[in-house]
N, C-alpha and C positions, 0 to 999 in steps of 0.2 A: 479696337484696342480695349484693354481691360482697365477701368479706372482704379486708382489705388484704394485699398480697403481700409479706410481710416475712420469713417463716420460712425456714430453710435458706440464708440469704444471697441468696435470689432477689430480683430487682428486678421492678418492673412491666414486663412485656415488651412493653408498647406502645411502649417506646423501643428495645429491642433484641430482635429476633425469635428469637435463639438463645442458649441457655445453654451456655457453653464448658466442656467437661470437660478438654480438652487443646488443643494448638495447632491441630489439624485435625479435631477431633471436637466436634460440637454436638448438643444435644438438639433434637428438633422443637419447634415453638413452644409454650411454656408461658406462659399469660397470668397466672396467679396460683396461689399455693399457700400456705395458712395454716390455722390451727386454726379450726374453727367450733364450733357448739353440739354438743358431744359427739363430735366427730370432725374429719376433715380434708376440705377441699373441694379437688378437683383439676379444673382445666380440661382436659378430656380431648382434645377436637378440635373444630374449628369446625363450625357448621351447614353442610350441603352447599351451600347457596346463598350462603354468606357469603364475603367475601374472607378470605385467610389470612395476610396480612402487613401490617405497619405499621398495626395497629389501635389507636386510642387506648384507654387503659384504661377510659374511661367507657363504651365500647361493648361491653365484654366480656360483660356479662350477656345481651345480645341475640344475640351472635354465637356464643358457646360453650356447649356442653353441660357440665354439671357433675356430677361423681360424688362421693358422700360415702363416705369410708372411715373405719372406726371404730377402726383400730389403727395404731400407728406402723409395725409390720412390713409391713402392707399398703401403706402409703405408700412405704416404702423399696424394696419389691419393685417397685412401679410405676415408681419413678425409675430403677432399674437396667435394667428391661426397656426403658424408653423410650430410655435412653442407648445400649443395644445396637442398637436399631432405628435410631437416629439415625446411629450410626457406619456402618451398612450402606448407607444411601441418601444421605447428605450428600456433595456434592462437596467437594474440598479447598478450603480457604481461602475459604469462602463469605462470611465476615464482611468488613467493610470493612478494607482494608489497603493498604500501599504495594506496588507491583510495578515491575519494571524490564524494559525491552525487551532481548532477547538475540539476536534474529535479525538477519542483515545488513539485512533490510528487513521491518519489522513493519507490517502493515496495520491501520489504525484504521477501522472500518466504521460504517455507520449503524444496524446491527442485529446481533443475535447469530447470524450465519451467514455463510458465504462467499458466499452469494447476494446479500448486501447490498452496496451501493456503498461504495467507499473514500472516507473523508474526507481522509486523508493517509497517507503512508508514512514511518515513522520509522527511524532507524538504531539500533544497540544503545546501551545506556547511558542511556536516558531514563527517569527515575522518574515514574510515574503513580500516581494514587490510584484504587483500585477500590472502588466502592460496592455492587456487586451481582455476581451470578454466575448465568449461565443457559446451559445447553446447551453447556458448554465454552468460554464467552466471559465475560470480565469487562466490566462496565459502568464506563466511565471518564468522569467529567465534565470536559470541556475548559474549559468556561465555563458560567455559569448558563443560557445559552440554547443550548448545544451539547454533546451527549452522544455519546460514541463507544463502540464495543465492540471488544475486542481478544481474539484467540484465546489460550486458556490456554497452548498449546505455544510461543507466541512470546514469553512473558514469564517472569520468575522472581519468585515471591512473596518479599517481604522479611520480615524478622523483624517481629513485631507491635509491637515497641518503636519501630520507625521511624515517626515522625509524618507526618501529611499535609504535603506540601510547602507552605511558605508562599509567598505572592505575592512576586515579586521586583520591586523598583523599578528601572526603566530610566532612567538620567539622561544617558547618552551614546550617541549613534548617529553614527558618522562615515561619510562617503561619499567615497571617493577613487579616482582612476584609477590603473591599473597596465597593464603590457603585455598582460595577459590580459583586461582589461576593468575594470569598476568593482567595487570591493570595499566591501561594507557591513559595518561592524563594530559589533555590539551588545554593550555591556559587561554581563556577567551573572556571577552567583556560581556558577551550576551550569547544566548543560544543561536545556533546556526542550523541550516538544512544539511543533512548528511546522507550517506548511503554506505552500506556494508555489503561487500560481495565476497563470496566464498569460492575457492578453487580447491579441487581434491588432489590433482596430480600435476605438479607437486603441491603439497598442502600449503595454501596461502590464504590469508584473510586481508582484504583491502578496505580501508576506510577512506571514503571521499568526503571532503569538507567543502561546502560551497559558501562563497562570500568571504573567503579568507585569502591572505597572502602569506606564504611561508618565508621566514628568515632563512638565510643561506645555511646557517647552522642552528642547532637547538635541540636535536633529538638526543636524549640521554637514556641509554640502555643500562639499567642498574644490575649489579651482580645477583640480586635475588630473583631475577627473571629466569624461569626455567621452561617457558612455553615457546619462546621465539629464539631463533639463532641469528636472525638478521632483520633489521628494520631499515626500509628505504623511504625517504621523503622526497617528493618532487612536486613542482608547480606545473600542473597539466596545462593550464591557460589562466588568463586573468580571472581571479575569483574562484578558482578550482584547484585545490591542493589534494594530493593523494599520499596516504601512508600505507605502505605495503609491509606486511608481517609474514616472513617465512617461518613456518612453524616447525618445531622440533619433534613432532609426533605425527602419525599417519592419519588416524581417524579423529576428526574434530567433534567436539562435544557441544559446541554452541557459543554464543556471545550475547552480551547485553550492552546497551548504550544508555547512559543517563547524562543529563545536563543540569547543573545547578551550581550555585556558589562560585560563579565565574570560571567554570571549567566544563569541558566535555570529558566523560570517562567511558572508555571501552573496556569491558571485561572479556578477555579471551579465556574461556573456561578450561581448567586443567584437564588432561586426558583421563579416561577411566583407568583406575589403578589396579584392577584385578578382573579376571574373566568370570563368567557365570552370573547368576542372579543374586547371589548373596550380598546384601547391603544396598542393592540398587533401588532407587526410588522411582516407581512407575505410576504414572497418572493414567487412569482409565476413564474414558468418556463414552458412556452408553448413549448413542445418538438419539436425538429427539426427546420426547417426554412431555407430560402434561397435556395441554391442548394440542400440541404438535404430535400427531400420531406417526409421522413419516409416511412411508408407502403402505398401502393396504392391498392384500392379496385377493385373488378371485373369490375366496370363501370368507374373507374378513379378517385374516391374520394381520395384526398391526406390527409394523416394523419396530416401533418403540419397545414393544413387549419382548420381541425376540432379542433385540440388542441388550436389554437389561438382563435377560436370562443368561446370555453368554457372559456378560460381565460378572454376574454372581457366581458362575462356575469358574471363571478365570482367576478372580481375586484370591480364593483360598489356594489354588494350585501354585500361584506365584509366591504366596506367603510360606507355603511348605518348603519352598526352595530358597528361602531366606530373603526374599524381596520385601521392601516396604511399599505397600500398595495404597493408593488413594483413589477412590472412585467418586467421580463428580456428582453422580446421582445414584441413590440406592433404592429409590421407589419411583412411582409414576408422577414425578413433579419436575418442573423445569429447574435449571441451575440458577438462573437469574430471578429478579423480582418483577418481571414483566417489562413492557415497553416495546414489544415487537420482536421480529426475527433477528434483526441486526443486534439489538440489545442483548438478546439471549446468547447469540454467538460470541459477542464480546465478553459476556459474563463467563462463558466456558473458557475462552482464551485466557482471560485474566486469572481465573481460578487455577488453570493448568500451569501458569508461569511461576511456579514456586522455585525459590533460589536453589534448593538442593535436588530438584527433580532431575532424573537421568533420561527419562523417555516418556513420550506422550502417545497414547494409542486411542484413537476414536473408532468405535465399533458401530458398523452400519450393515444394512442389507438393502439390496438394490431394487429398482423397478424400471420397467421399460418406459421410455418417454414416447417419442414419435417414431421409434424404430419398429422392426418386425418382432412381435411377441414370440414367435416361434424360434427366433435366433437369440433372444435375450435371456441367457442363462449362464451361470458360472460365477467365477470369482474375479474381482478387480481390487487393486490396491493403489493408493495415491500418496504422493509426497510433494513438498514444495522446495525445501532447501537441498542442495547437493548432498549434504551429509546424511540426509534421510533416504536417499535412493537405495543404499545397501540394505538397511532393515526392511524397506518396502519389498524388495525382491525376495528376501529371505522369508518374510511372513507370507507373501503370496505363494511361494513354493510349498510351505508347510500346510497352508489351508487347502490348496488343491490336492495335495497328496493324501491328507487325512480325510477330507470330505469326498474325494473322487469327483470333484467338479471340473468343469471346463476352465482351463487356464486362459482367461481372456487377455489380460494385459496388466502391467503396472504403468502409471502415467504421472507426469508432472501436472499438478492442478492447483490453482490458487484458492482452494477452499479456505474459508475464513479461519477455522481453527488450526490450520496448518501454517498460516502466514506470520510466523515468528521464527527468528533464528536462535532462540534461547536454548533449545535442546532439539534432538531429533524428534520429528513428529510424523506420524503415519496414520492414514485413515484406511480401514479395510471395509470392503463390501463383500461379505462372506458368500452370499448367494442372492438369487433374485426372488423376492417375495411375490412378484408379479407372474412368475412362472409356476404353473399348477403343480408340477412334480416337486420343485424345490420348496414351494409353500407347504406341501404335505410333510416334507421332512422337517420343516421348522416347527411343526406342532409337537414333535417328539423331544423327549429329554436327551436322546442320543445326539441329536444335531448340536445342541448347545454344548454338550460335553466334548464332542469332537472339535468344535471350533475352539473351545478353551484350551484343549490339549495342544492343538496345532499352534496357537498363539504363544502359549508358554514355552513350547519347544523352540519356536522361532526366535523369541526374545533371548533365550539362553544362547542360541547359536550366534546371534548378532553380537552380544557382549563378549563372547569368546573371540570372535573375529576382530572386534574393535581393539582388543588388547593384544592379540597375537595374529596380525593380518597375514 
């Protein structure tokens, strides 16, 4: 029989798998500790084949080996030794607690590693509740049927006195038109986790809100709204509400979410109002720069130099056709102020997210990794949001036709500078600097001119199709 676990203030650890000694130090799982016949019974460790966490107390006798100690000194010695061992291997803040996002963009993933897919990306200042910790990631329940994992370095553990965030009741959602597009305002007491999903056919934007409960009524679609023709609100499950916006135009231009002053606002950007390049604001990102040379070819051609030459040829072509062009770097310097690769990529993403921007184009040239160098040549183009797939395909086709390169593929890829839904974003890999023949072409002025002409023509075709599909 298992003696009741009451001595030394210990509880039955079938409820809590850790005994806290300090804010960030815990004992390994102790399942019971109490006086028995002539001594103390200690649950030392689980049987090898048994699970080790969240075990009901009734199962303890089957899962745990027990050691009988006959003196109080032996018991205290064992407790201290166990505490020291626990401090050595326990990760910080393993017990359930509140955490807050601190990175400009915090990824919530489907599992505890960077290899797992993203569920959503959150700004700083969102309080979440962590229920578990594994391999440097906190497990965060967004809803009873949806669990996410967030990297430890992207969040700040809050004091253990901070309670689990309570569900917020949403009673007012307004949808109104502005010059920039449709603004959806959700009245909230504090910032919440959210997710925006885009669908092309039919054109739909969905806003998921986590940690909220919708009132039965409360969505007001005002007469000024010109971007949506229907708004549907539903409670998916406890703590998970969904707002679905059926759009009144075909090609979407992007969205932005902000949370402040007791509300969440979703901006659904108005559609492009005219075909062609005239008046379009295009942000050009010549990849790499400064200490980051990018790929280097067999004879020393540096990717960063080729990317910049193409951008310098493209910018005046676009301006000649009426576009407003903003180039993130015009010489051999990084965009950010230092701080590593992630900081530089964040600086580029932040600099490109201008309120009036219509398109973001990141210019690169490729290099073979672990593949066959003889087969690695040609052109590739990447996108992240569904609305960026069409311009990616158009730009790919124009590059391959003008350069007469191998049309390798277009592909969805979560490159950092593409991971925003504020506007269509595309990254092109014009050719392979690691391929000897294509590297020779990159040394010529003709290569940069052809790339620029292809990209300018491709952007014009995209804006034409976006307005007249």
